[in-house]
N, C-alpha and C positions, 0 to 999 in steps of 0.2 A: 548823274543816276542818283538818284536815292538809294541811301545802303539799308536792308532792311534786317531786322534779329528777331527770329522766329522763337517766342515762348510758350509753353502750354496753356492753351486757352482758360484752362481752371484756374490757374493761377493771376494770368491777365487780371478775370472779372472779380475774381475774390480780393483782390486788393485794391478792384475801382480806382488805378494810377489816373490822374485828372490828366489836361496836358498839362499844367506848369510841372509836372513832374518828369514831364518827357522831353529830349533832348534836343536842342535844335535840329531840324532839318530830317529828323528820324519819326517813325510812325512808331514804332515802340518801345519803350525804356530799357536806359545801360544800366549795368550792374557794375559795380565794382569790384573785381576780382582781388582776393587777400591773396600775401599779407599787405597791408596797407602799411607805408614806411610812415614813421612819425617822427617828432625830434623832440626828444626828450624836453628841450627849454619849455618846447609849445605846451604841452601836460602837465606838467610838476612844477611845482612853487621851484623858484630860484633858489632858495636858501638848503634844498635837500637833494640840490642835484651831487653834490660831493660833501663828503664825511673825512673827518678826521684818519678813518680805517676802509673807506670804500669810493669810488666814482664810477656814476650810471652811466654808460654809453650816449650818445648821442643818438644813437638807430632803436627804434621800437618800434616793434612788428606789431600790427593790430588785427583780428581776424577777422573783423566786423561787429564784433564784442568787448574784446576782453582784450588789452593792451598786453604784451610780454617785452621785458627790461633785462637789460644783461649787465651784468656789474664785475668790475674788476675789484677785488679784495686781497690783502696778505695772504689772507685763508685761501684763496684759490676762486677762480671763475663761477660766476652765476647767474642761471636764468631765473625770473622771478615770473610767474603767469600773475597777472593781477594787478591795481595797485593797492588794492588792502593787503595783498602778501607781501608786496612792496614793503608797505611802510612796517610790517610785523618785523621782514629782516632789516630793516633800517632800525629797529629798535632794538634787534639785537645787535645789530654792531656797535652801536653807541653804549650798549651794555657791555661789551665785551673788551670795549677801550676803558670802561670804570673799572673792572676784573682786572687788566692789564695794569692800570693805575695801582690796584690797591697791591700788584705783586713788586711793581716797582719800589711801591713808599714801603713794603714788607709789614705791611698792615697784620698779618698774622705772625709775622716774626718766621721763626722757622718752621713752624706749623705747614706753612702754603707747602713746603719739600716734603716735611715729614707727614702728610694726612693723610699717608695709607696707611702707619702705625695708629690712627684715632681709633678703631673697633677695640684696638687692645686698654687704650686707657678708659674707652666707655667702660667695658669690661670690667674694669678693675674698681674702677668707681662703685659701681654696682655691687660689687662683693665689698668693700669697703662701708659703702655707705646705705644700708642696705633701704634701712627705715626712710630717709631724707629721700632717697633718687627715687624710690620706688613706690613713694605717697599718692602722686595722680596716676601713676599706673593701674594702682591698685584697682583706683574708684573708676576707672577706665576700661579694667578688664576686657569684658566683653568685644569692646569695640579693637582693643589690640589684638586679641585672638584673631579676632574675624577678619582684620588686614593681615595680619603676619599669615592665616592659615589662605586667602585669596592668592597671595604676593607667593607663595609656593605652588598651589595647583595652576592658576590662572596662565593661558594662553596669551594675556594681554599684553602686546608687547611694550605697553607705557607702565607694567608695574618693576619696580624695583625689587633687588631679589631679597629674602626673609633678612639675613644678617643686617643687613644694608636698612634696613627698615627698622631692625631693633635697637640699634645702634644712636639713631638719629640723623641719619643723613639725611632722607627722605626728605623730613621735617626741616630741615635746615636747606637743604636745597629747595623748596617749595617756598620758604621765607625770603632767601637771596633772589630769587625769582619774581617773587611778590614786589620787594626792593628797586629790582631792577626793571621792572614793568612788563616782564616778557614771561612766556609759556613754559611753566616748566617741563613740561613734556613736547616740546618744539623737536620737529625733526633735523634742524640745522644744528650739524655737529660740531663745529667750531666753537658754537652758543654752549651747549649742552656738556663739551668737553671742559668747558672752563668753569659752567657751573658746578660742575660734579668736584672739580678739585677745590673750587672756593666753599662747597659745602664741608668737604674731606677738613680741611682745615681750620674750618668753622668748630666742626665736633672736638677736632684735635687740641685746638687753642684754646677754645669756649669764649669766642667773641662772635656776640650777638649780632645779625644783622644790621641792626640799627646803629650800633657801635662802630662798627668797619664801615659803613657809609658816613658818619661823622669824620673820618678819618681824611675822607676824602674831598677834594675840590667840592666847592656847594656848585658853583656851574655846571659842573659835570652832573652832579646827581642832580637838580634842578631838571636838567633836560632829558632827564630818564622818567618824572612823574608822571604818572596816569591818573587822570582823574575823570567822574563821568559818571554815568548811570550804571555802568558794573562794576563799579568799588564794593559792593556787596558780594557781590559775585566772587571776583577777585578774591575778597578775602575770604570767603569759602572755599574757595581751592587753596588758598595758602595754608587753611587750620584743618583742613582735611585728604587725607592719602585718597587715593583713587576707590577703593571698597567702598569707602564709607559715602564717596561721591556719588557712586551707582545707587548705593542704596537711597539718596536721599533727590537721586532723579527720577528714578522710580515711582517714588511716593508722590512727588509733585506731578508726574506724568498718570500716575494712577487719580490722581485728585479732580486731575480735567477730565475726567469719561476717557481718558483714551484706553483703546483695548489694548488688553493685556500682552497680545501676537504682536502688535506696533510696539509695543515699549521692549520687546524683549529684541526684536530685531535691532534697533534704534541700540539698545543696550551693547548689544554684540557686533556691532559695526566699528571696527577699528579705522575705518577710514577718521571718525571722531576719534580723537586724541582726548582724556577725561577732560581739558580748560574747554577746549570747543563743544564738547557735549552739554558741557554746565552750563554754558553760555547762549548756548540755543536754547536747552530747557528752559534756563533762568527768561530769556526773551521771548517766547511763546507762553509761559507764565505772565508775563507781562499783557496778555490781551485778555484779560479778564471781562467777561461779560461776551466773549466773541462767539459766536455756534461756529462747529464744526472745526475747531482748531487741529483736529488726527487729519483732516484735507491736507496741512503743512507735514506736519509727523510721517505722513504716508510717501509725500515728495521726497522728503529728506532720507528715507530708507532707502531709495535707492543710488546713494552716492557710493562710489567705489574708490575714489582719489580725495588722497586729503586738502588738495587747493579746490574740487568743488564740495568738499565738507565747509571751508570757511566761506563757500560763496552763500552757501544755504544759511550757514550763522549768522553772518552777517545780513542777508534780507531777512531773515528772522528781528535782528534789531531793528533796522529800518519799517518792519510795519508796526513792532510794538513803539518805534518813536512818533509814527503817525497819530495810530490810536491814542496814546499819551499825550504827546506835545499839540496835534492839528485840530482834531476831531475824532471823534469814537467813530467804531465800524461796527458793521453789525456781525458780519461771517465771513469767514475764509472760506476760498474754493479754490478748485483744482482741474487746471487743463493737461492732459499728459503727466509731465516731472514739473509744470509752472503754475505755484502757486500763488495766488490774490487776495487783498480785501475786497468786501462787497458794504459798500452804505448803506444805509436802510431807504434813502432815495434812491436806489440801485444804482448809484454809481461804483463799477469797478476801477479798483485801483493797483495798478502792476508796479511795485517798487523793488526796485533791481538795482545790486552796486556793479553797474556797468560800465564800461570805461569811455568809449566812444562808438558811437552806434553809426556804421554806415550801412548805405545800400548793397550789400552783396546778395547773391541769390540764395543763399542759405539763409540770412535773416530776413528774406522774402518768404521764403517757406515755414519758416517758424510763427513768422506773423500771420500767414493764412492759416496754419492751422490753431491758435491761439484765435483769430476773426471766428475760424470754423466752428470753435468749442461754446464759444461766447454767444454765439447764435441760438446755444439748444440749452441755453440761462434763461429763464423768468425776468422779466422784471428789468432788463438793464438796460439804462437809461443814458449811462454817457461812460467813455472808457477816459482813463487817465495813466500815463506813464510818468511814474517819478525816478528819478535817477541818478547818481551819485558822481556822472561823468556829463557827455556833451553828447549834440546828436549833431550829424551832419546832415547838410543842406538836402542831400539828395534821400535820405533817408526821412530827415522831417517831413518832404512833402509827401510820400509814401505813406508814413504813419500817420498826418493828419488826412491826408484824403481817403483813409479806410477809418476814419473817425476818433483817432487818437486825438486828445492833447497832451502838451509834453512839458515836465520840467524836469528842468536841469537841474546840478550841481547841489543836489538836497542834502547832501545830508549834515552839514551846519543846521540845517533845519530840524532835523528828523533826531539827530545823536548828539546832544549838550554835551 
């Protein structure tokens, strides 16, 4: 007897699943039930599976779109959602290794141990040499007072307290984070704790980041190097405290014509730390001449979790990469919480940082909603899905049956 699986009629017809997408001997398509279990060696480059201070476990779980990884580290077990966030954590773990090497080599002398005394030294120097040490501060007094005031009054969890900002700790922290290629506002406590120690030692010992890095094995330092399209934005984050970054981001969004209410919502969304917010705004800014950029901001405003904020930031960077590296686009559109690009010829581009797409019931429903939404948009002539990962055969058949063409592993093409 043939086995029959019942699915809602609307789902069957809306996805227009053809015979090639139907399992042999069945009259209806079968769905993969998550979690899908994958092997790390099959989805990640061999060289990153194990590091000096981490091991990625073999078992990887996929929910139909995103991989979840388990890591063993000397600082505790770690669960990481998405390959993008995994790469961020690996960079932070490599940075910890360099910071531990600084400690081992006593790069800061006794200052790393006595770093807690740094504020006292800073204040003494301010008193002993008021003209020399405050020359720059006088020129930027408005900026300085603005950020001190913000750090006292703001409920932003990414702000350091006023005294630490006043004595240069915050500046040193951002400068070292830039050299390490990590986010100075990361939620990964082991990296942030070490970064704080290094920043305090730097203030106490008067050793600049570049000098400290020069004392470390060049291969370790080279492994941390981050270059590419975000370099100028990373320097902006290095050189400006959160209060100033907010002013810069607000000004950029206003210049794009984004509604003030949308700007306010994004600026007050703490799922985005100051770096993620700045990279997001910087990417949207690169969509120069593209209409309706507010549609992406409106979708990004809905985020309530940091891991999802990373997803939207990376999506914005991929979109900007297509516009600047592949071909210009005409406008941004939105179906629910999913933003897309549209070219002048009517081609819709859905560009997403997805790890591995499987034909799950949840994915099918999401695809149905997107297809339904696009049917209401005028002049859609083609649909293209670009993703940083891969598509399983079953999901590929489902997508192609509903009119999508697929481009896999696109990150290197879009983000140089």
